[in-house]
VMD Tcl script that draws the C-alpha trace (Angstrom):
set ca {
  {-264.03 97.73 -92.35}
  {-263.78 95.84 -89.16}
  {-260.36 95.01 -88.37}
  {-259.62 91.89 -85.85}
  {-257.93 92.25 -82.29}
  {-254.40 91.15 -83.59}
  {-254.37 93.64 -85.66}
  {-255.36 96.86 -83.46}
  {-252.72 94.82 -81.33}
  {-250.16 94.88 -83.75}
  {-251.61 98.69 -84.72}
  {-251.45 99.95 -81.00}
  {-247.60 98.21 -80.36}
  {-246.23 99.80 -83.31}
  {-247.36 102.98 -83.78}
  {-247.38 103.26 -79.61}
  {-243.56 102.52 -80.10}
  {-243.60 106.05 -82.20}
  {-245.51 107.92 -79.89}
  {-243.57 106.81 -76.60}
  {-240.40 107.23 -78.59}
  {-241.41 111.08 -80.08}
  {-242.29 111.91 -76.01}
  {-239.58 110.14 -74.77}
  {-237.35 112.84 -76.95}
  {-238.91 115.37 -75.72}
  {-238.86 114.68 -72.27}
  {-235.22 113.97 -72.75}
  {-234.87 117.51 -74.58}
  {-236.29 119.00 -72.13}
  {-234.52 118.00 -69.20}
  {-231.26 118.08 -71.12}
  {-231.70 121.10 -73.19}
  {-231.58 123.58 -70.15}
  {-227.75 122.64 -68.90}
  {-226.80 122.42 -72.41}
  {-227.85 125.89 -73.18}
  {-226.60 127.09 -70.37}
  {-223.05 125.60 -70.54}
  {-223.46 127.25 -73.82}
  {-224.14 129.94 -72.78}
  {-220.85 129.75 -70.55}
  {-218.91 129.76 -72.90}
  {-220.11 132.00 -75.11}
  {-219.83 134.30 -72.33}
  {-216.36 133.75 -71.06}
  {-215.05 135.07 -74.53}
  {-216.88 138.13 -74.41}
  {-216.13 138.86 -70.49}
  {-212.54 138.21 -71.60}
  {-212.85 140.93 -74.07}
  {-214.59 143.21 -71.69}
  {-211.72 142.90 -69.24}
  {-209.49 143.55 -71.98}
  {-211.16 146.76 -72.78}
  {-210.74 147.47 -69.12}
  {-207.07 146.71 -69.36}
  {-206.37 148.50 -72.06}
  {-208.25 151.40 -70.61}
  {-205.47 151.58 -67.60}
  {-202.38 151.02 -69.41}
  {-203.46 154.61 -71.56}
  {-203.92 152.33 -74.45}
  {-207.79 153.33 -74.92}
  {-209.55 156.64 -73.35}
  {-211.87 156.14 -71.03}
  {-214.26 158.19 -72.44}
  {-214.77 155.09 -74.85}
  {-215.04 153.15 -72.39}
  {-218.69 153.05 -71.73}
  {-219.84 152.88 -75.21}
  {-217.29 149.65 -75.57}
  {-219.17 148.13 -72.72}
  {-222.48 149.37 -73.84}
  {-225.79 150.64 -72.33}
  {-227.94 147.85 -73.17}
  {-228.06 144.04 -72.12}
  {-228.43 143.06 -76.20}
  {-224.97 144.63 -77.06}
  {-223.25 141.34 -75.43}
  {-226.66 139.52 -74.63}
  {-225.97 139.62 -71.16}
  {-225.99 141.81 -68.65}
  {-222.63 143.50 -67.52}
  {-220.78 144.62 -64.56}
  {-217.49 145.76 -63.91}
  {-216.39 145.96 -60.06}
  {-213.13 146.51 -58.18}
  {-211.35 143.85 -55.47}
  {-214.29 145.50 -53.08}
  {-216.65 144.06 -55.17}
  {-218.41 147.25 -55.56}
  {-219.96 148.27 -59.07}
  {-217.96 150.42 -61.07}
  {-219.94 150.05 -64.74}
  {-222.78 148.21 -65.63}
  {-225.28 148.24 -68.31}
  {-228.04 150.27 -68.13}
  {-231.54 148.46 -68.99}
  {-232.85 144.82 -69.22}
  {-235.89 145.45 -70.96}
  {-236.12 149.07 -70.72}
  {-235.67 148.77 -66.59}
  {-232.74 150.53 -64.91}
  {-229.83 147.97 -63.82}
  {-228.60 148.18 -60.31}
  {-225.27 147.60 -58.82}
  {-224.26 143.57 -58.85}
  {-225.97 141.56 -56.44}
  {-224.75 140.86 -53.45}
  {-224.89 137.01 -53.80}
  {-223.26 136.93 -56.51}
  {-220.39 139.76 -55.61}
  {-219.94 137.08 -52.14}
  {-219.93 133.73 -53.85}
  {-218.09 134.53 -56.70}
  {-215.47 137.09 -56.02}
  {-212.94 134.82 -53.90}
  {-212.50 132.58 -56.79}
  {-211.83 135.63 -59.00}
  {-209.58 137.43 -57.01}
  {-207.46 134.36 -57.16}
  {-207.24 134.85 -60.92}
  {-209.45 132.14 -62.10}
  {-212.69 132.45 -64.00}
  {-215.95 132.15 -62.28}
  {-218.94 130.52 -63.46}
  {-222.91 129.81 -62.02}
  {-225.72 128.33 -63.44}
  {-228.85 128.44 -60.98}
  {-230.76 130.14 -58.57}
  {-229.16 132.77 -56.61}
  {-230.86 131.38 -53.40}
  {-228.28 128.12 -54.65}
  {-225.32 130.12 -54.22}
  {-223.03 130.12 -51.05}
  {-223.44 133.26 -49.02}
  {-220.94 132.65 -46.31}
  {-218.18 132.44 -48.86}
  {-214.98 134.27 -47.33}
  {-215.39 138.09 -47.63}
  {-211.44 138.56 -47.66}
  {-210.46 140.58 -50.17}
  {-206.76 141.20 -51.87}
  {-205.62 144.79 -51.91}
  {-204.66 146.55 -54.52}
  {-204.40 150.28 -55.69}
  {-207.09 151.08 -58.27}
  {-207.08 155.00 -58.34}
  {-207.15 154.73 -62.31}
  {-209.83 151.82 -62.29}
  {-211.89 154.51 -60.04}
  {-210.81 157.48 -61.90}
  {-211.95 155.86 -65.26}
  {-215.61 154.96 -64.00}
  {-216.55 158.65 -62.31}
  {-219.80 159.40 -64.95}
  {-220.95 155.72 -64.43}
  {-220.91 156.02 -60.19}
  {-222.63 158.96 -60.52}
  {-225.87 156.48 -61.91}
  {-228.41 155.11 -59.38}
  {-227.03 152.21 -57.39}
  {-230.26 149.78 -56.86}
  {-229.79 146.55 -56.74}
  {-230.30 144.07 -59.59}
  {-231.52 141.28 -57.39}
  {-235.23 141.43 -58.37}
  {-234.86 141.85 -62.07}
  {-231.99 138.75 -62.17}
  {-234.78 136.40 -59.84}
  {-234.59 132.34 -61.01}
  {-232.54 130.90 -62.72}
  {-229.47 132.41 -64.60}
  {-226.07 131.97 -66.07}
  {-223.21 134.34 -64.58}
  {-219.90 133.78 -65.47}
  {-217.17 136.58 -63.70}
  {-213.76 137.03 -65.84}
  {-210.38 138.70 -63.54}
  {-209.28 142.33 -64.76}
  {-205.50 141.97 -64.05}
  {-203.04 145.51 -63.91}
  {-199.55 145.02 -64.07}
  {-199.83 140.98 -62.68}
  {-202.28 141.72 -60.14}
  {-205.77 141.64 -59.53}
  {-207.75 144.85 -59.97}
  {-211.10 143.81 -60.31}
  {-213.64 141.72 -61.91}
  {-216.08 141.70 -64.89}
  {-219.76 140.19 -64.07}
  {-222.01 139.01 -66.85}
  {-225.03 137.01 -66.44}
  {-227.90 136.16 -68.03}
  {-231.70 134.57 -67.03}
  {-232.26 131.08 -68.11}
  {-235.59 132.29 -69.45}
  {-233.83 134.64 -71.86}
  {-231.58 131.72 -73.43}
  {-234.37 129.52 -73.11}
  {-236.72 132.26 -75.44}
  {-233.99 131.78 -77.75}
  {-234.39 128.58 -78.47}
  {-237.47 127.90 -78.78}
  {-237.91 128.19 -82.24}
  {-235.70 125.00 -81.66}
  {-237.93 122.97 -79.76}
  {-240.91 123.93 -82.24}
  {-238.72 122.59 -85.16}
  {-238.16 118.89 -83.18}
  {-242.04 119.22 -82.21}
  {-243.24 119.53 -85.58}
  {-240.95 117.25 -86.93}
  {-241.80 114.48 -84.54}
  {-245.19 115.17 -85.29}
  {-244.43 114.70 -89.03}
  {-242.42 111.85 -88.46}
  {-245.41 109.98 -86.76}
  {-247.73 110.96 -89.83}
  {-245.75 110.04 -92.03}
  {-244.99 106.82 -90.67}
  {-248.71 105.80 -89.83}
  {-249.20 103.90 -93.25}
  {-246.08 101.64 -93.15}
  {-247.09 100.92 -89.19}
  {-250.58 100.40 -90.77}
  {-248.67 97.99 -93.53}
  {-246.73 95.97 -91.21}
  {-249.41 95.65 -88.48}
  {-251.37 94.05 -91.00}
  {-248.34 91.90 -92.11}
  {-248.57 90.88 -88.69}
  {-252.19 90.58 -87.82}
  {-253.80 88.77 -91.08}
  {-251.96 85.43 -90.50}
  {-252.90 85.55 -87.11}
  {-256.18 86.09 -87.74}
  {-256.04 82.94 -90.40}
  {-254.74 81.09 -87.91}
  {-257.55 81.70 -85.66}
  {-259.93 81.15 -88.04}
  {-258.87 78.09 -88.93}
  {-258.46 76.80 -85.48}
  {-262.19 78.18 -84.76}
  {-263.02 75.91 -87.72}
  {-261.18 72.84 -86.29}
  {-262.97 73.22 -82.72}
  {-266.59 73.33 -85.24}
  {-265.30 70.20 -86.29}
  {-263.87 70.41 -89.70}
  {-260.20 68.96 -89.56}
  {-259.91 69.64 -93.36}
  {-259.18 73.08 -92.99}
  {-255.18 74.35 -93.90}
  {-253.53 77.55 -92.66}
  {-250.91 79.40 -94.54}
  {-247.55 77.37 -93.74}
  {-245.64 78.64 -96.94}
  {-243.66 81.49 -95.00}
  {-239.57 80.85 -93.05}
  {-240.75 83.09 -89.99}
  {-242.61 81.86 -86.59}
  {-245.85 82.41 -88.42}
  {-245.24 80.26 -91.25}
  {-243.79 77.48 -88.24}
  {-246.75 77.89 -86.53}
  {-249.03 77.35 -89.55}
  {-247.15 74.41 -90.47}
  {-247.85 73.07 -87.22}
  {-251.52 73.94 -87.06}
  {-251.61 72.20 -90.07}
  {-249.37 69.23 -88.01}
  {-252.04 69.38 -85.31}
  {-255.02 68.98 -87.41}
  {-254.21 65.93 -89.08}
  {-252.59 64.21 -86.30}
  {-256.36 65.15 -84.83}
  {-258.38 64.21 -87.28}
  {-256.27 60.98 -87.67}
  {-257.23 60.34 -83.60}
  {-260.12 61.41 -84.08}
  {-261.29 59.09 -87.26}
  {-259.94 56.34 -85.62}
  {-262.10 56.79 -82.16}
  {-264.81 57.38 -84.06}
  {-264.38 53.81 -86.03}
  {-263.69 52.25 -82.72}
  {-266.87 54.21 -81.03}
  {-269.20 53.29 -83.92}
  {-267.69 49.73 -83.50}
  {-268.83 49.98 -80.04}
  {-272.18 51.56 -80.56}
  {-272.72 48.83 -83.01}
  {-271.84 46.27 -81.21}
  {-274.38 47.44 -78.40}
  {-277.19 48.29 -80.01}
  {-277.27 45.24 -81.72}
  {-277.21 43.35 -77.94}
  {-280.63 41.96 -76.96}
  {-279.45 42.70 -73.28}
  {-280.35 46.00 -72.79}
  {-277.56 48.55 -71.41}
  {-277.63 51.35 -69.67}
  {-275.44 53.96 -68.09}
  {-275.88 57.06 -65.69}
  {-273.49 59.98 -64.32}
  {-272.94 60.28 -60.36}
  {-276.72 62.44 -59.96}
  {-278.63 59.37 -61.61}
  {-279.19 60.85 -64.79}
  {-278.74 58.61 -67.84}
  {-275.91 59.06 -70.14}
  {-276.30 55.66 -72.57}
  {-279.18 53.44 -73.27}
  {-279.28 51.40 -76.35}
  {-282.19 50.64 -78.28}
  {-282.87 46.99 -76.48}
  {-283.78 48.41 -72.85}
  {-286.96 50.52 -74.87}
  {-287.86 47.56 -75.69}
  {-287.44 45.65 -72.35}
  {-288.84 48.76 -70.64}
  {-290.91 50.96 -72.20}
  {-292.05 51.60 -75.51}
  {-291.08 55.22 -75.23}
  {-288.68 56.73 -77.21}
  {-286.71 59.13 -75.02}
  {-284.59 57.94 -71.28}
  {-287.49 60.29 -69.64}
  {-290.22 57.56 -70.66}
  {-287.82 54.16 -69.76}
  {-287.27 55.58 -66.18}
  {-290.73 56.62 -65.84}
  {-291.92 53.24 -67.09}
  {-289.74 51.19 -65.26}
  {-289.19 53.15 -61.99}
  {-288.27 49.75 -59.91}
  {-285.30 49.04 -62.52}
  {-283.89 52.56 -61.71}
  {-284.23 52.21 -57.58}
  {-281.64 49.74 -58.58}
  {-279.52 51.94 -60.04}
  {-279.82 54.64 -57.02}
  {-279.54 52.07 -54.66}
  {-276.15 51.05 -56.00}
  {-275.25 54.99 -56.17}
  {-275.91 55.23 -52.61}
  {-274.14 52.03 -51.54}
  {-271.16 51.79 -54.15}
  {-271.16 48.33 -54.52}
  {-272.11 45.99 -57.42}
  {-275.93 44.70 -57.28}
  {-277.39 41.92 -59.17}
  {-281.33 40.58 -58.75}
  {-284.37 39.42 -61.23}
  {-287.14 41.43 -61.07}
  {-290.76 40.97 -63.00}
  {-291.68 44.40 -64.86}
  {-295.37 43.56 -65.67}
  {-295.49 40.10 -67.68}
  {-291.41 39.84 -68.11}
  {-288.64 38.67 -65.84}
  {-285.94 41.13 -66.07}
  {-282.09 40.03 -64.48}
  {-280.44 43.28 -63.76}
  {-276.56 43.49 -62.98}
  {-275.30 46.78 -62.23}
  {-271.27 47.75 -61.38}
  {-270.46 51.05 -60.00}
  {-268.04 53.27 -61.44}
  {-265.34 54.43 -59.22}
  {-262.39 57.61 -60.00}
  {-259.17 56.30 -58.65}
  {-259.80 58.07 -55.24}
  {-262.69 55.82 -54.49}
  {-265.56 58.58 -56.01}
  {-268.32 56.52 -57.73}
  {-268.86 58.76 -60.74}
  {-271.78 56.68 -61.86}
  {-273.25 53.01 -62.64}
  {-273.48 50.45 -65.72}
  {-276.39 47.98 -65.49}
  {-277.32 45.17 -67.74}
  {-280.57 44.59 -68.21}
  {-281.52 40.76 -69.65}
  {-285.15 39.28 -70.46}
  {-285.09 36.14 -68.48}
  {-288.49 35.52 -68.93}
  {-288.70 32.16 -70.92}
  {-285.97 30.75 -68.54}
  {-287.74 31.96 -65.31}
  {-290.70 30.32 -67.04}
  {-288.52 27.35 -68.21}
  {-287.60 26.86 -64.29}
  {-291.49 27.50 -63.44}
  {-292.12 24.58 -65.91}
  {-289.93 22.26 -64.92}
  {-290.88 22.50 -61.78}
  {-294.39 21.82 -62.45}
  {-293.42 19.01 -64.78}
  {-291.38 17.26 -61.89}
  {-294.87 17.79 -59.77}
  {-296.77 16.60 -62.55}
  {-295.29 13.76 -62.91}
  {-294.59 13.07 -59.58}
  {-298.61 13.18 -59.52}
  {-298.86 10.98 -62.57}
  {-296.20 8.65 -61.50}
  {-297.86 8.21 -57.56}
  {-301.68 8.02 -59.13}
  {-301.01 4.63 -60.92}
  {-298.59 3.67 -58.30}
  {-300.86 4.19 -55.36}
  {-303.77 2.13 -56.81}
  {-301.14 -0.92 -57.58}
  {-300.03 -0.75 -54.03}
  {-303.58 -0.47 -52.52}
  {-304.50 -3.50 -54.61}
  {-301.09 -5.71 -54.00}
  {-301.38 -5.12 -50.16}
  {-304.51 -7.19 -50.21}
  {-303.30 -9.80 -52.67}
  {-300.64 -10.66 -50.62}
  {-302.22 -10.50 -47.20}
  {-304.67 -13.14 -49.09}
  {-307.58 -10.74 -48.50}
  {-309.49 -11.00 -51.73}
  {-310.79 -14.74 -51.71}
  {-312.64 -15.21 -55.14}
  {-310.80 -15.97 -58.44}
  {-313.36 -13.12 -60.31}
  {-312.10 -10.69 -57.37}
  {-308.75 -11.41 -58.38}
  {-308.97 -11.14 -62.13}
  {-310.55 -7.69 -61.95}
  {-307.44 -6.81 -59.21}
  {-305.32 -7.96 -61.87}
  {-307.25 -5.86 -64.62}
  {-306.56 -2.81 -63.04}
  {-303.08 -3.58 -62.34}
  {-302.34 -3.96 -65.54}
  {-304.33 -0.73 -66.73}
  {-301.92 1.18 -64.28}
  {-298.84 -0.52 -65.62}
  {-299.55 0.57 -69.22}
  {-300.48 4.00 -67.90}
  {-296.94 4.28 -66.38}
  {-295.63 3.38 -69.84}
  {-297.53 5.32 -71.71}
  {-296.39 8.33 -69.22}
  {-292.34 6.92 -69.51}
  {-292.59 6.52 -73.37}
  {-294.19 9.92 -73.92}
  {-290.87 11.32 -71.88}
  {-288.86 9.25 -73.85}
  {-289.83 10.30 -77.54}
  {-290.12 14.09 -76.52}
  {-285.96 13.29 -75.28}
  {-285.27 12.06 -78.45}
  {-287.13 14.29 -80.44}
  {-285.47 17.51 -78.85}
  {-282.22 15.24 -78.49}
  {-282.52 15.03 -82.47}
  {-282.03 11.21 -81.94}
  {-285.45 9.82 -83.32}
  {-285.86 8.77 -86.60}
  {-288.32 10.46 -88.91}
  {-288.00 9.95 -92.43}
  {-289.78 11.21 -94.99}
  {-291.95 10.32 -98.22}
  {-294.81 10.73 -100.33}
  {-298.49 9.45 -99.45}
  {-302.15 10.25 -99.81}
  {-303.40 11.58 -96.74}
  {-307.35 11.14 -97.11}
  {-307.10 7.20 -96.60}
  {-305.21 8.17 -93.46}
  {-307.49 10.91 -92.36}
  {-310.85 8.74 -92.87}
  {-309.10 5.63 -90.66}
  {-308.86 8.71 -87.78}
  {-312.33 9.73 -88.27}
  {-313.84 6.08 -88.09}
  {-311.65 5.53 -85.03}
  {-312.97 9.04 -83.43}
  {-316.56 8.77 -84.59}
  {-317.30 6.09 -81.69}
  {-315.16 7.76 -79.15}
  {-317.28 11.07 -79.92}
  {-320.69 8.74 -79.31}
  {-319.53 7.45 -75.77}
  {-318.51 10.97 -74.59}
  {-321.79 12.22 -75.89}
  {-319.88 14.96 -78.26}
  {-319.83 15.59 -82.11}
  {-317.57 15.09 -84.16}
  {-317.63 16.80 -87.59}
  {-315.73 15.22 -90.90}
  {-314.81 18.01 -93.23}
  {-312.09 16.45 -95.50}
  {-312.49 16.95 -99.53}
  {-313.26 13.58 -101.05}
  {-309.54 13.90 -103.22}
  {-306.73 15.02 -101.80}
  {-303.13 15.33 -103.83}
  {-300.08 13.28 -102.25}
  {-298.21 15.07 -100.15}
  {-294.90 14.59 -98.34}
  {-294.14 13.47 -95.05}
  {-293.82 10.22 -92.52}
  {-297.72 8.61 -92.53}
  {-297.28 7.51 -89.20}
  {-296.44 10.06 -87.53}
  {-298.69 12.26 -89.13}
  {-301.02 9.76 -87.66}
  {-299.41 10.40 -84.08}
  {-299.92 14.17 -84.60}
  {-303.66 14.17 -85.12}
  {-304.49 11.46 -82.50}
  {-302.51 14.02 -80.01}
  {-304.79 16.47 -81.09}
  {-308.18 14.99 -81.08}
  {-307.19 13.50 -77.75}
  {-306.41 17.17 -76.23}
  {-309.77 18.26 -78.07}
  {-311.98 15.57 -76.55}
  {-310.72 16.13 -73.02}
  {-311.04 19.50 -72.80}
  {-314.66 19.74 -74.67}
  {-317.28 18.98 -72.44}
  {-320.30 16.80 -73.39}
  {-322.57 18.75 -76.16}
  {-319.67 19.89 -77.30}
  {-318.32 19.79 -80.95}
  {-314.81 18.39 -82.39}
  {-314.05 18.97 -86.11}
  {-311.20 17.34 -88.27}
  {-310.89 19.50 -91.37}
  {-308.00 19.56 -94.18}
  {-308.19 22.16 -97.20}
  {-305.46 22.99 -100.05}
  {-303.90 26.08 -99.05}
  {-301.18 27.00 -101.97}
  {-298.56 24.56 -101.88}
  {-299.47 22.71 -98.49}
  {-302.43 20.12 -97.45}
  {-303.21 22.30 -93.54}
  {-305.27 20.02 -91.40}
  {-307.09 21.40 -88.69}
  {-308.48 20.02 -85.78}
  {-311.23 22.64 -84.16}
  {-312.82 22.28 -80.76}
  {-316.12 24.09 -78.78}
  {-314.32 23.15 -75.30}
  {-312.26 25.65 -72.27}
  {-309.79 27.70 -74.59}
  {-306.48 28.48 -73.89}
  {-306.04 31.96 -71.79}
  {-303.95 34.96 -73.61}
  {-301.09 34.40 -71.24}
  {-300.57 30.47 -72.11}
  {-301.18 30.81 -75.53}
  {-297.73 31.39 -76.60}
  {-296.49 28.49 -74.29}
  {-298.54 25.87 -75.30}
  {-296.35 24.01 -77.22}
  {-293.78 24.35 -74.67}
  {-292.50 20.98 -73.31}
  {-292.97 20.59 -69.64}
  {-295.70 22.76 -70.29}
  {-299.40 22.68 -68.88}
  {-302.23 26.04 -68.83}
  {-304.06 24.35 -65.88}
  {-301.15 24.32 -63.34}
  {-303.39 22.28 -61.04}
  {-303.02 19.07 -61.03}
  {-307.02 17.92 -61.43}
  {-306.23 18.48 -65.37}
  {-306.20 15.80 -67.89}
  {-302.83 13.94 -69.02}
  {-299.61 15.15 -68.72}
  {-298.64 18.30 -70.74}
  {-296.65 15.88 -73.14}
  {-298.86 15.54 -75.91}
  {-298.95 19.21 -77.81}
  {-295.01 19.01 -76.90}
  {-294.01 16.01 -79.03}
  {-296.15 16.57 -81.63}
  {-295.07 20.00 -82.05}
  {-291.59 18.92 -82.53}
  {-292.67 16.30 -84.69}
  {-294.04 18.72 -87.17}
  {-290.79 21.02 -87.06}
  {-288.55 18.02 -87.37}
  {-290.21 16.98 -90.68}
  {-290.13 20.24 -92.11}
  {-294.23 21.25 -91.62}
  {-295.94 23.98 -89.76}
  {-297.75 24.15 -86.56}
  {-300.38 26.88 -85.52}
  {-302.88 27.23 -82.64}
  {-305.66 29.46 -82.55}
  {-307.87 29.92 -78.92}
  {-310.44 32.06 -77.17}
  {-310.78 31.30 -73.80}
  {-314.45 29.70 -73.31}
  {-315.20 29.28 -76.79}
  {-312.72 26.61 -78.20}
  {-309.37 26.46 -80.10}
  {-308.43 25.61 -83.17}
  {-304.78 23.54 -84.12}
  {-303.76 23.31 -87.45}
  {-300.56 21.97 -89.34}
  {-299.15 21.94 -93.02}
  {-298.36 18.63 -95.19}
  {-296.58 19.74 -98.36}
  {-298.06 18.47 -101.34}
  {-295.99 16.14 -103.16}
  {-294.73 18.56 -106.04}
  {-293.80 20.90 -103.19}
  {-291.49 19.03 -101.16}
  {-288.80 20.86 -99.07}
  {-285.17 20.87 -99.14}
  {-284.02 18.29 -96.72}
}
mol new
graphics top color blue
foreach p $ca { graphics top sphere $p radius 0.5 }
foreach p [lrange $ca 0 end-1] q [lrange $ca 1 end] { graphics top cylinder $p $q radius 0.2 }
display resetview
């Protein structure tokens, strides 16, 4: 079973505490126990020393025979659990235990005698814990002179023993006590008792082992409890960690366990509150983002945002239709390097840039503004790309229109001036010449009048002030009249005029006068741009709920670039001033049909002619006004 990191940490913390507690107990025990054991040993040896001193005093008073003294003191250290020396007031050893672990005990070590005898001779019990090197060997050697003949007498047997030193036997740390021996109120000697700390601690080894075993058993018995509580601590933490990771993944519906009244329950409830508030905030941000995204995506203008390195961070769909047919930002950058060069310039200079460039046949107006931090550092740019092709072409058309109208006005005015000046100066002498001059002036005046009328008519149609009433009429008589009129015109221009209209047409709804005006404009245009020997065809067919009237020619045709702008106001496909007309006829015809609710279309191919057609709704298919 795989446990979480929090479980492992809780387990290590709890069980580590138990182990450290056990180790500290053992450490403190090992530090403190020698001193305690030494003090306990001193407390044990002092009464024993006082008993031995009592035996000696009883012997001196004659209560006990000196023959019984040695058995009472003993020949082995095991009797008193220590080595015993009986010394006189001079520190000379009189009686001693005979062996320690089979080895013979020598006389009292000089360091013990020199260090402890002064205190004993003063009638006090002396004690020592530690090594003999710690003893004060410079102690006063002053002695109290007393008569100890009796003491010497009772120890004759022991005096004959070997007086070898005991320092090698009592090396290392030891516990020693010295109890004074008094006779008739005087200190006549002392009883020294000593035991090595090693012997003392060996006696306590069983206790140490018991403590260590107990601590080990306690640690083992606490392990299940530690595991249980570690699991209780880590489980809510693991749950909250899982909930937090799930929230980070975007799922804010998950909830942590917040039922407890402890810190974990409070933390779970706080996490749930955070999730709820965060979910609400993110929902609001997503709603606003979606609104903004919908707004940006719905714009006809292209929106481009780049970061400080020039990499695109935002592109709306309009950009692709304006700059590139591709499907990603990289294609757009490759397809429109001139556009992104302006972004790079704005990033480099930190200034807003606004300019219009041509991307193929499309005029693009680009407005770029850099984004700055509060410290002035540039973090990117945002640009708006607009298709201003129509506006640019309209402006160009207007300029062309002014030039065309100026040309059209200048031609008759120049001609009239050239004729009026000779009349004024009397250079035309005959009546016949004067009449010819008047005819030319009248013709040019009528030409100017037609030009002005066309301009006014187009203005009224575009402003919606022209009167275009609709009624039911028969189109066939109108078409027949147009055919009869233009048949003679075709002969004059050595062209063929084909009339392809069925013998019967149903009634239609529209304005017959305006329909005739449109037909005249289309036929005039066809005959103007069809060379000698060409053919102009007027046809009509029933197409569903409409009568479709068409004017087809075999003239010069219209280029593909100019075809979408044929019906634009002021537009002339031939930009030179040598073409016929002012470029207003087709615009007027298109506006008339549009206001009548009809459709006008054109198809053309350069060098092969053009076909203009418009619809007339059948009387039963009259569209709603």
